[in-house]
Every structure is written in C-alpha cells, then in structure tokens.
N, C-alpha and C positions, 0 to 999 in steps of 0.2 A: 504494500500500500504506500502510495506517495503522500508525503506530508508537506504542507505549506506552512510557513511561519505566519502566525496571526498578528504579529507586531506591525504597527503602521510603518510604512516605508521600508519594510524588509521583504526582499524578494527571494529569500533562500528556500530551497526545496530539498527534501531528503535525498532525491536522486542526484543532486549536484555535488554532494560531498559526503564525507563520513561524519559530518556534524550531527550531534545528538539533538533530537526533538523531544520535548516533554509535554505531556498532556496537562491541561488545566487541572488543578486539584479538585477532588470531590468535596472536600471540606468547604462549606459555603462561605465562611469568614475569610479563609485564605484565598479562595477562588475570587471573591470580591476584590481583594487587594490586587490580585493579578490584573483583573479587568480595569481597575482604577489606574494602575501603572501603565497599562497599554494605551489608555485614553482612546478607546474605541467605543463610541456611543452605541453602535449597533450590537455590542456584546452585553450591554447592561441589562437587557430584558431577558436574557437567557439564564436558565438554571445552571447550577454547578454541574449537574449530570449531563446536560446538553453540551456545555463547554468541554467537559472531560471527554465526551464521546467524539466531538467533531473538530476541536481546535487544539493547536499545538503552538509552542514557542520554541525557537531554536536556542541552542546553548549560548549564542552570542549576547543574549539579553540577561544573562546571569553573571554575577561576580564569580570568579574562578573558585573562590572559597566555598561557594554553594554547590559545586559540582564534585561528585565522587566517581572516580573510575574504578569500578570493582574488578574489571578485567579489560583486556584489549577490545573486547566485544560488547561490553556492557557499561553504560554510563547512567548514573542515577543522581537525583537531586537530594540534598539534605531535606529532612522533614519540614524545616522552617523556611525553605528557599522561597524568595520573592524576586521576581524579575525587576531589575532597576536600571538596565542599560537600554535606552531607546533613542533613536534618531527621530526627533519630532520636527526637524527643520529642513531636511534635505529637499523636500518637495517645493520649498520656496525658491530654490535655484533651478528647478526643472519645470519649465513651462509645458512640457509634453508628457507630464506624468500620466501613467496609466491608471492611477488610483485617485482620480478626481473626486469620485463620490466619497471615498473614505476621507480624503483631505477636507472636503466641504463639511462632512459630519464632525471631523476633528476640530476644525476652526469654529463651527457653530457651538459646540459644546464645551470646548476647552477654554477659549479665551474670553468671550463676551456674548451678551444677549444680542438679538436682532436689532434692537433699538441702539445699543452701543455700537454695533457694526455700522449702522446707517450714519450715526454721528461721526464715527471715525472716517468713513468714506467721504462725508461732506467736508470735514476738516482737511483731509488729504487733497480733495479736489480743489478746495480754495487755495491751499498752499501751492499746488502745481500751477493753477491759473495765475496767481500772483507772481510766481517765479518766471513763468513764461512771458508775462507782460513786461516784467522788469528786464528780461533779456532782450526782448524786442525793442524796448525803449532805448536801452544801452547800446544797441547795435546801430542806432541812428537810421534805421530803415523805416519808412512809413508803413503803417499797417492799419487796416480797418479794425483790427482787434483792439488797438489802443485808443482809438478815437482822439489821438493827439495830433495837433498841427505841428508840422516840422518844417523849418525854414531850410530850403534846399538851394538857395541862391549861391552862386560861386562854385557849384559842384559840376562834375562832368555830366554831359547830356545823358538822358535816359538810355539804358542799355549798355553804357560804357562804364563798367566797373561796379555799378550798383543798380538796384531796382528803383524805378521811378515810383513815386508815391502817388 
C-alpha cells in the first residue's frame, strides 16, 4: 500500500524512499494534537479512528529523539511522539502549487477570519496603489493614473526618449 504524507506542503510518498510513515494515533487527545500541529482544517472533523485508518505523517515531521529504530526494517515512534516539524510557508514562493485548496483552507483557518483577510487585502491594495502612484510621479512621466499636471516644456519632442503626456 502506498502512503502519502498528510502534512501541508509535503509531497513525500512511501514509494519514493525508505522513509518511515506513521499512522495518526488512536488516542483522541494525542491525535488532536497531531491535527493541530498539521494545521489542516479538513482533518479537524475526522475521528481519531478515521485519521488512524486513512492518514499518515512521514518521519520528516518528527524530532529524531521521537523516532526509534528497532531494526533495519522497523521504525516506531515513542508513545508520546508529537509531530513538530512542518513547512507552512513554502507555498508562498510557489505560484503553481498543486495544493491550492489545502493552502486556501490553511490560510483561512490558520491566520485570520474572512473579515480580517478582507481588511488586510484592502490595506495591501492601498499600499500598492500609493507606491505605484509615487513611482509614476517620481519618474516624471505623465499618467492618467495620477491626474497630475506636469510641465513638459524644454523637453524632447514626443516619442524621442520619453512618452508624451
């Protein structure tokens, strides 16, 4: 059976390496801690039994002190092992991420409410607009965007070296 890592932004599969994969624990309290650390909203409504049966995390998400190699063929977790190593930011640098739905869920639940997101977008939009207008004004090129009157006397004719306003 092929296992996929349930951690956000992790694309590891059991068929790609000899990396160990671990089932979510059946203990509801410990399982809930795993879900919280994964920060996957879509796992929150699942029971510990469902998570144990269908979801795995690879060894890369656990401190080495939490992993025991009982033999070259068997790797187990300590009874109190909790995953703590997650990459929650790599999607920000990858505009072509295959995990858009998971990323959207992560952002919606992890960082802020819809209202806060809207306010943040409005602030960002305002900042970008102001910076763009400042750059246009500083470049001394006329732009309909700025609605500023610019004196172009003494400059080269239109089309020679700069754009006519």
